[in-house]
C-alpha positions in Angstrom: 0.0 0.1 0.0 1.4 3.4 -0.9 1.9 6.0 1.8 -0.6 8.8 2.2 -0.1 12.3 3.5 -2.8 12.9 6.1 -3.6 16.1 8.1 -5.6 16.6 11.2 -7.5 19.3 12.7 -5.8 21.2 15.5 -8.9 21.8 17.5 -9.4 25.5 16.5 -10.2 25.0 12.8 -6.6 24.9 11.5 -5.2 22.1 9.5 -1.9 20.6 10.4 0.2 18.2 8.4 0.8 14.7 9.4 4.0 15.6 11.3 2.2 18.3 13.3 3.4 21.3 11.2 1.1 24.2 10.2 -0.7 23.4 6.9 -2.4 25.7 4.5 -5.0 28.1 5.5 -8.4 26.3 6.0 -10.3 29.5 6.0 -11.0 29.4 9.7 -7.7 28.4 11.4 -4.2 30.2 11.2 -2.2 29.9 8.0 1.3 28.6 8.1 2.8 32.1 8.3 0.3 33.1 11.0 0.9 29.9 13.1 4.8 30.4 12.8 4.3 34.0 14.1 2.2 32.7 17.1 4.6 29.8 17.8 7.5 32.3 17.7 5.9 34.8 20.1 3.9 33.0 22.6 6.8 31.5 24.5 7.6 35.3 25.4 4.6 35.4 27.5 5.8 32.5 29.8 9.3 34.1 29.8 8.1 37.5 31.0 5.7 36.0 33.5 8.7 34.1 34.9 10.9 37.2 34.9 8.2 38.9 37.0 8.0 36.1 39.4 11.8 36.2 39.8 11.6 39.9 40.6 8.9 39.4 43.2 11.0 36.8 44.9 13.7 39.5 45.5 11.3 42.4 46.2 7.5 42.9 46.3 6.0 45.4 43.9 4.7 48.2 46.3 5.7 47.7 49.3 9.4 46.8 49.2 11.3 49.5 47.4 11.1 53.1 48.9 12.8 55.7 46.6 12.7 58.2 49.4 15.4 56.1 51.2 18.9 55.5 50.2 20.5 52.6 48.3 21.8 51.1 51.5 18.4 51.3 53.3 16.7 49.7 50.3 19.2 46.9 50.1 18.3 46.1 53.8 14.6 46.2 52.8 15.3 43.6 50.1 17.3 41.5 52.4 14.4 41.4 55.0 12.1 40.6 52.0 14.1 37.5 50.9 14.6 36.3 54.4 10.9 36.3 54.8 10.4 34.5 51.5 13.0 31.8 52.6 11.4 31.3 55.9 14.0 32.9 58.2 13.9 31.5 61.6 16.4 33.8 63.5 19.5 31.8 64.8 18.3 28.9 62.9 18.9 30.6 59.6 16.4 30.0 56.8 14.2 27.0 56.0 15.4 27.0 52.4 18.2 28.4 50.5 20.5 31.3 51.8 20.9 35.0 51.3 23.7 37.4 51.7 24.2 41.1 51.7 27.4 42.6 50.3 27.3 46.5 50.2 24.1 47.2 48.4 23.9 43.8 46.6 21.6 41.1 47.8 22.4 37.6 46.6 19.8 34.8 47.1 20.8 31.1 46.6 17.7 29.0 46.1 19.8 25.8 45.6 19.8 23.2 42.9 16.5 22.0 41.4 13.9 21.7 42.9 15.1 24.7 44.9 12.6 26.5 47.1 8.9 26.8 47.2 8.0 30.3 48.2 5.0 31.3 50.4 3.1 32.4 47.2 3.7 29.1 45.5 6.5 30.2 43.2 9.1 27.4 42.8 12.6 28.6 42.1 16.1 27.3 42.0 19.5 28.7 41.1 20.9 32.1 42.1 19.5 35.7 41.7 21.5 38.9 42.9 20.2 42.3 42.9 22.5 45.4 43.0 20.8 48.5 44.1 21.8 52.0 43.2 20.2 55.5 43.7 20.5 58.5 41.3 18.3 61.5 42.4 14.8 60.1 43.0 15.4 56.9 40.9 16.2 53.5 42.2 17.8 51.1 39.8 18.0 47.4 40.5 20.4 45.3 38.5 19.0 41.8 38.7 21.4 39.0 37.5 20.0 35.5 37.2 22.5 32.6 37.2 21.1 29.0 36.4 17.7 30.2 37.6 14.7 28.2 37.1 11.3 29.8 38.0 8.2 27.8 37.9 9.9 25.5 35.3 11.1 28.2 33.1 14.8 28.7 32.7 16.1 32.3 33.1 19.6 33.9 32.8 21.1 37.2 32.2 21.0 40.7 33.7 18.3 43.2 33.5 17.9 46.7 35.0 14.6 47.7 36.7 14.3 51.4 37.3 11.6 53.1 39.5 10.6 56.4 41.1 7.5 55.0 42.9 8.4 51.6 44.1 5.3 50.2 42.4 6.2 50.7 38.6 9.5 49.5 37.1 10.9 50.1 33.7 12.8 47.2 32.5 15.9 47.3 30.1 18.6 44.8 29.2 18.7 41.3 27.8 17.6 38.1 29.5 17.6 34.4 28.3 14.8 31.8 28.6 16.1 28.5 27.5 17.9 29.2 24.2 16.0 32.4 23.3 17.4 35.8 24.2 14.8 38.6 24.8 15.6 42.3 24.8 13.7 45.3 26.0 14.3 49.0 26.5 10.7 49.9 27.7 8.9 47.1 29.4 7.1 48.2 32.3 6.2 45.9 35.3 3.9 47.3 37.8 1.5 46.4 40.4 0.8 45.6 44.1 1.6 42.5 46.2 0.4 39.5 44.3 -0.7 41.1 41.1 1.7 42.4 38.4 0.8 44.2 35.1 3.0 44.4 32.0 3.0 47.0 29.3 5.4 47.8 26.5 7.6 46.2 23.9 10.3 43.6 23.7 12.2 41.8 20.9 13.8 38.4 20.3 17.6 38.6 19.5 17.4 36.3 16.6 14.6 38.2 15.0 14.7 41.9 15.6 12.3 42.6 12.7 9.4 41.2 14.7 7.8 43.4 17.4 6.0 42.2 20.5 3.9 44.7 22.5 2.1 43.9 25.7 -0.9 46.0 26.6 -2.2 45.8 30.2 -1.3 42.1 30.6 -2.2 41.1 34.1 -1.0 38.1 36.0 -1.6 36.9 39.6 1.3 35.2 41.4 0.6 31.6 41.6 -1.4 31.5 38.4 -0.1 29.6 35.4 -0.8 32.2 32.8 -2.2 35.9 32.7 -5.8 36.6 33.1 -6.3 39.7 31.2 -4.7 42.1 28.7 -3.0 41.3 25.3 0.1 40.7 23.3 0.4 42.3 19.7 2.8 40.8 17.3 3.9 42.3 14.0 6.1 40.1 11.8 6.4 41.0 8.1 2.9 41.0 6.7 1.3 39.3 9.7 -0.2 41.4 12.4 -1.9 39.5 15.2 -3.3 40.1 18.7 -3.2 37.5 21.4 -5.9 38.2 24.1 -6.0 36.7 27.6 -9.1 36.3 29.7 -10.3 35.0 33.1 -10.2 31.4 31.9 -6.6 31.5 30.5 -4.8 30.9 33.9 -6.4 27.4 34.1 -7.0 26.4 30.4 -4.0 28.1 28.8 -6.3 29.1 26.0 -6.1 32.6 24.4 -8.0 34.3 21.5 -5.7 35.0 18.5 -7.0 37.7 16.1 -5.6 38.3 12.7 -7.7 40.7 10.7 -11.3 39.7 10.9 -10.4 36.1 11.8 -10.4 34.9 15.4 -9.3 31.5 16.7 -8.6 29.8 19.9 -4.8 28.7 20.5 -3.1 27.1 23.5 -0.1 28.7 25.2 3.1 26.8 25.6 3.2 24.5 28.5 5.9 24.9 31.2 6.6 23.4 34.6 3.4 22.0 36.0 1.4 24.3 33.8 -0.3 22.3 31.0 
């Protein structure tokens, strides 16, 4: 019997080839180019969410950082927060991992995988160091991640988070997630304890012609995925918007809109989030 080339429906109206790759546009699903654009951009959501969780492990958005205080005072505030996250027990040290203060740099060692589980459910291993400087009314935190794994997402590199309020931080620099390097000069992470919002643009180092722009992306610490907002992707002739809603954290499903076409896609799985 001769071989046949069979396709299958991907569950959202798109047609995929027998080997799972995107096929031609069926009229209701994503075309091959559109699917490639989605597949290239959607992992950035998990990477940015993991980065926000890493930052929260070192300092809470509104209330930890106080721009009215010195860099030394803020370093001590960060130290106190990390000690609390690691379950400090006085002379007995911490229940998990360790933390040191050297000048205005706080370094947290969460140990090899599986590392530590923080009170909010974040699972983290590896090492994260934050160096704090102050210029005028701006506090800048240089966060360096070394062999870090946050909720199953690998993170590395150094980013700077600058704030004048303690609740909204402008992120710049490059960080890696797995084999992908992300770059930003204007992502904004803001929020209060337990809830973080992301706005602004980032690029992927291997494809700087594609732009990714978050708009009011909201994520609750402990959830698998965001529960609101959107990510716009522009790549060549393809422009799409990925929209998150209240069901996304548990289902992983998002709405992808290209022109007048809207389909349901699933975000990439990571860690225990499937």
